[in-house]
C-alpha positions as CSV (number, residue, x, y, z in Angstrom):
1,M,-36.1,-12.6,20.6
2,N,-35.7,-9.0,21.7
3,A,-36.6,-6.9,18.7
4,N,-35.6,-3.6,20.4
5,Y,-32.6,-3.0,18.1
6,A,-30.2,-0.2,18.9
7,G,-30.3,2.5,16.2
8,F,-27.4,4.1,14.4
9,W,-27.2,7.3,16.6
10,L,-27.1,5.4,19.9
11,R,-24.4,3.2,18.5
12,F,-22.5,6.2,17.2
13,V,-22.5,7.8,20.7
14,A,-21.3,4.5,22.2
15,V,-18.4,4.5,19.7
16,I,-17.5,8.1,20.7
17,I,-17.4,7.1,24.4
18,D,-15.3,4.0,23.6
19,G,-13.1,6.1,21.4
20,I,-12.3,8.4,24.2
21,I,-11.5,5.5,26.5
22,L,-9.4,3.7,23.9
23,G,-7.6,6.9,23.0
24,A,-6.5,7.3,26.6
25,V,-5.3,3.7,26.9
26,Q,-3.5,3.8,23.6
27,F,-1.8,7.1,24.5
28,V,-0.4,5.5,27.7
29,A,0.5,2.3,25.8
30,I,2.3,4.0,22.9
31,M,4.1,6.8,24.8
32,P,7.1,4.7,25.9
33,I,7.7,3.7,22.3
34,L,7.4,7.3,21.1
35,G,9.6,8.5,23.9
36,I,12.4,6.1,23.0
37,M,12.1,6.9,19.3
38,G,11.8,10.6,19.9
39,I,15.0,10.8,21.8
40,E,16.8,9.0,19.0
41,M,15.2,11.1,16.3
42,A,15.7,14.4,18.2
43,N,19.5,13.8,18.1
44,G,19.1,13.3,14.3
45,F,17.1,16.5,13.9
46,Q,19.9,18.5,15.5
47,D,22.1,17.6,12.6
48,L,19.4,18.1,9.9
49,D,21.4,20.7,8.0
50,S,24.5,18.4,7.7
51,M,22.4,15.3,6.9
52,D,23.0,13.6,3.6
53,Q,20.2,12.0,1.6
54,T,20.8,8.5,2.9
55,Q,20.6,9.7,6.5
56,A,17.4,11.6,5.7
57,I,15.8,8.5,4.2
58,S,16.9,6.5,7.2
59,M,15.2,8.9,9.5
60,L,12.0,8.9,7.4
61,G,12.1,5.1,7.6
62,Q,12.3,5.3,11.4
63,I,9.3,7.6,11.5
64,M,7.3,5.3,9.2
65,A,8.3,2.3,11.4
66,V,7.1,4.0,14.6
67,A,3.8,4.9,12.8
68,G,3.4,1.3,11.7
69,V,4.1,-0.1,15.2
70,S,1.7,2.4,16.7
71,Q,-1.1,1.3,14.3
72,I,-0.5,-2.3,15.1
73,V,-0.6,-1.6,18.8
74,F,-3.8,0.4,18.4
75,L,-5.4,-2.4,16.4
76,I,-4.5,-5.0,19.0
77,I,-5.8,-2.9,21.9
78,Q,-9.1,-2.1,20.1
79,T,-9.6,-5.7,19.1
80,L,-9.0,-7.0,22.6
81,Y,-11.1,-4.3,24.2
82,Y,-14.2,-5.0,22.1
83,T,-13.7,-8.8,22.0
84,L,-13.2,-9.2,25.8
85,M,-15.9,-6.7,26.8
86,E,-18.6,-8.1,24.4
87,S,-17.9,-11.7,25.2
88,S,-18.0,-11.0,28.9
89,N,-21.1,-11.1,31.1
90,Y,-21.6,-7.4,30.4
91,Q,-22.1,-8.2,26.7
92,A,-21.1,-4.6,25.9
93,S,-18.2,-2.2,25.7
94,I,-18.2,0.6,28.2
95,G,-19.8,3.0,25.7
96,K,-22.6,0.5,25.1
97,M,-23.1,-0.1,28.8
98,V,-23.4,3.6,29.5
99,L,-26.3,3.7,26.9
100,G,-28.0,0.5,28.1
101,L,-27.0,-1.5,25.0
102,K,-25.6,-5.0,24.7
103,V,-24.4,-7.3,21.9
104,T,-26.0,-10.6,21.3
105,D,-26.0,-13.3,18.6
106,I,-29.0,-13.5,16.2
107,D,-30.9,-15.7,18.8
108,G,-30.3,-13.2,21.6
109,N,-27.6,-15.2,23.3
110,K,-24.3,-14.0,24.8
111,L,-21.4,-14.0,22.4
112,D,-18.6,-16.5,22.9
113,F,-15.0,-15.2,22.5
114,T,-14.7,-16.4,18.9
115,K,-17.9,-14.7,17.7
116,A,-16.9,-11.5,19.5
117,L,-13.4,-11.7,17.9
118,V,-14.9,-12.2,14.4
119,R,-17.2,-9.1,15.0
120,S,-14.2,-7.0,16.2
121,L,-12.0,-8.0,13.3
122,S,-14.9,-7.5,10.8
123,K,-14.9,-3.8,11.9
124,I,-11.8,-3.5,9.8
125,I,-13.8,-4.2,6.7
126,S,-16.6,-1.8,7.9
127,S,-13.9,0.9,8.2
128,M,-12.0,0.2,4.9
129,I,-15.0,1.0,2.8
130,L,-15.3,4.6,3.8
131,L,-17.2,3.7,7.0
132,I,-20.1,2.6,4.9
133,G,-20.1,-0.7,6.9
134,Y,-21.0,1.3,10.0
135,L,-23.6,3.5,8.2
136,M,-25.5,0.3,7.2
137,A,-26.8,0.2,10.7
138,A,-29.0,3.2,9.9
139,F,-30.7,1.4,7.0
140,T,-31.0,-2.3,7.7
141,E,-34.1,-3.9,9.2
142,K,-32.3,-5.2,12.4
143,K,-30.1,-2.1,12.6
144,Q,-27.0,-4.3,11.8
145,A,-23.7,-2.8,10.6
146,L,-21.7,-4.9,8.1
147,H,-19.6,-6.4,10.9
148,D,-22.8,-7.5,12.6
149,M,-24.0,-9.2,9.5
150,I,-20.6,-10.9,9.0
151,A,-20.5,-12.1,12.6
152,G,-24.2,-12.9,13.0
153,T,-24.7,-10.4,15.8
154,L,-27.1,-7.7,17.0
155,V,-26.9,-4.7,19.2
156,V,-30.0,-4.3,21.3
157,R,-31.3,-2.2,24.1
158,K,-31.3,-4.0,27.5
């Protein structure tokens, strides 16, 4: 087994690179939804002074709905990106590829789609606990984040 584990800072830079890519993709994906909602809401904002409380609450509900839909779209795009890239022959997201890293199972094998999906979804847990799940990669023996431990994966240098 390759014991050349990728450390926290390399992984952090990979996340930044992937974040830039995902941000651009998500911006393009969500713009049509925001455009449609924006036109409808802009008409409502013109009448803001004459709006009663029910209309104002309705507009707030629309804004919250757009935010919720946006978050769901973002989560789906991120999950598919990481799952498909890390279960592919590349075994890495673009950020990891740029830095010469790849994701393997504990035995050094390529991830199948299911294992990559579990890893991607487990990142939600790593994020929910104030990103401590990610910080764990700086302190564990095999440089595993919480989502790596849950999925039984490693990030290694090629």
